[in-house]
N, C-alpha and C positions, 0 to 999 in steps of 0.2 A: 764577955770582953768589951772593955769600955772604948769608947770613940777614939783615944789618944793611942791604945794601943792598936785600932784598926789602922791608923794612920802611919803608925811606924812599921805595920805588916808588910812587906815586900810583896810587890804583885808578881803574880806566877809570870813568867817568861814563857813566849809563845815558842811550840815547840816547831825545831826547824824541819822545813818541808824537804820530805823524801825525795829520792832521785826521780823516781819514776812519776811522782806528782809534780816537780820541777820541769821534766821533759813535755808533759802535758801541756802544762802552762804556758812554755815557751811554743810549743805547736799552735796554741790557742789564740796566742797574741799575734803570730805570724799569719795564721790563717784569716783572723778576723780582720789585719790591715789590709789584706789582700781583697778580701769582700767589700769591705767599706768603701775601699777606693773604687773599686769596679761598680759597686752597685748602690752604695750609700749607707748611713747606720742604721737603715730600716730594712736591711737585707735580713731574710729569714735565721734567724740565730742556728738552725738546723744546718743549714748550708756552710756555717762556721765549721762546728763540729764535725762534719762529714769531711770536710778540707782538712782539718787538724786529725782525722782518723781516731777521735773520741768518740764515746757517746754522749747524748746531750745532757745526760745527768751528770756527767763530769763537768761539762760546760756551767750548768746552773749550780753545782756544790761551788766552783770556784768563784763565779760571778754571778750572785744571785738575779741582779738587776742590767738591765742592757747597759745602763749608764756604767756601771762597773765595769764593763769589758773597756766601754770607751775611754773612760779616763786612763785604764791599765794601757791600751794601747798608745795613747798619746804620750803619758809619761814616758813610758817604753822609748818612742822615738826620739823625744826630747833628750832622754839620757844617752842613747847611742850617739845623737849628732854631737851633744857636750863632750862624750867620754872619747870622740875622734879628735878632737884639738892637740892632747898631749902627744898623741901617737904620730900626728901629722909633724908636731914639733920636733920629735925625735927622727924623723926620717927625712926631711927636706929641711932646705934652707928656711928662714924666717919668711921671706916674701912669699914663696911658693906655699909655705904652709898656709898661709892666709887666703891666698886664693883657691886652693884646694877646699879648704874648712867652708869659703865661702860658697862654692858650688855644691857641698854636701848638704848645706845649711838651705840652699834653694832645692834641691832634690826632696829634702823631709818636707818643705812647705809644699810643693806641688803633690806630695804624697799625701799628708793631710788633707789635702781638699777634700775628700770624702769624708772627712768628720766635721766640716766646718757647720754644716746645718746643725748638728748638735751642739756644738762648742758655744755657738752663738744664738741658742735657743731660749736663753735667759734660765735656764733649768740650775737650781741651786748646786746641784752635783758637779756642775763644772765650774763655779765660781773661784775655785782656787787656782784653776789650771794658767791662767795667765802670768800669776805670781812665781808658778812654780816654772814658767816658760822664762821668766826673765831671770830668776836665781840662777838656773842652770847654765842657760847659753850666755848672758852678760859676761861672767867671768871667765867662761871658755874663749870667747872672741876676744877679751880685754888681753888675756895671756899671750895669744899671737899677735896682736895689732901691738902692743908694748915691744915685744921683741924685734920685730920688723921695722918698727920705728928707730929701735936703737941701734940696728943695722942699715938705717938710709935708705929703706926700701919701699916705706910707704910713708904717708903724711902723719906727724906727730900730732895732729890735733882731731882726731877723730874720736867722736863718741862710740862706743859700740852699740848703744840702745838706737841711736839714729841709725847707725848703719843696718842694724837689724831690721828697721822699721823701713828703711829704702828697699831692701832686698823682698821684704815680705810685700811692700806694693808693686815692685817688677813682676813677682810671681802671680799675684792676684789679676793682673792685666797685663801680660807682656805683650808690648808694642807690636811686634810681629806677627802676634795672633796665631801662632802655631805650637802653643801649650810648652810643655817643658823644654824643649829644644831652642824656643825664642826666649823662655826666661832665662837660661842659661847664657844665650848669648848677650842679653841684656846686662845680667850679672857679672859677665866678662868685662863690658864696656865700663861698670860702674869701678870694678877693681882696678882696670888700666886708668880711670881718673884717680884713685889713691895713689898709685905708682908713680904717674906722671907729677903729680903736685909734689910729691916728696923728691923728685930726683931731677926736675927741669926738662924732663925729656919732652920733644917737640916731633912736629911733621918730620919724617923721613931718619928721626934717631930709633935705635934698637931698644925695645922695653927690656928691663931691669930682669924681670922674669915673666914668663908666659903662664896662661892657663890652658 
């Protein structure tokens, strides 16, 4: 076969994952998130397999390296957060959708703190994750902000990237010092500021939407 023929030959398509394999993967990702959050990314993988109800061999077949599992957990959480945006937009008015998504995003950041040591370790396995983070979450937030701004419920001059970074800073060091609850309160104040800037609300005036 010539080189040209090899280039024209269609690459084989990956076989679809069986239902039982998909269930095992979902269980492993959920278990890994819980274990990593509680014990850190260096926790024994056997603990993850036991929590997921699968054998250690199943875990290694799906995720040969610890980094493979960490990347999969991170991407799964990013996807869940991004996918929540259109759901919230359908179920709530634009301003409420922004506030609920921001709290959902804060919860995501707090949950991934157990992954932080790996994500900032300099390991090349994680180099693509920041870009994936931005590619999935910035458009999700932009869609909500645009709708809320058009409805006059938040400021129209908000850059999603800046807002994501601001929430990230609040979640890394909540001023109240009491973890997730403190982070959520600070995010509430941040969203209130976006609302007041749009609507001219001041002291004693009722907010347009609440968290």
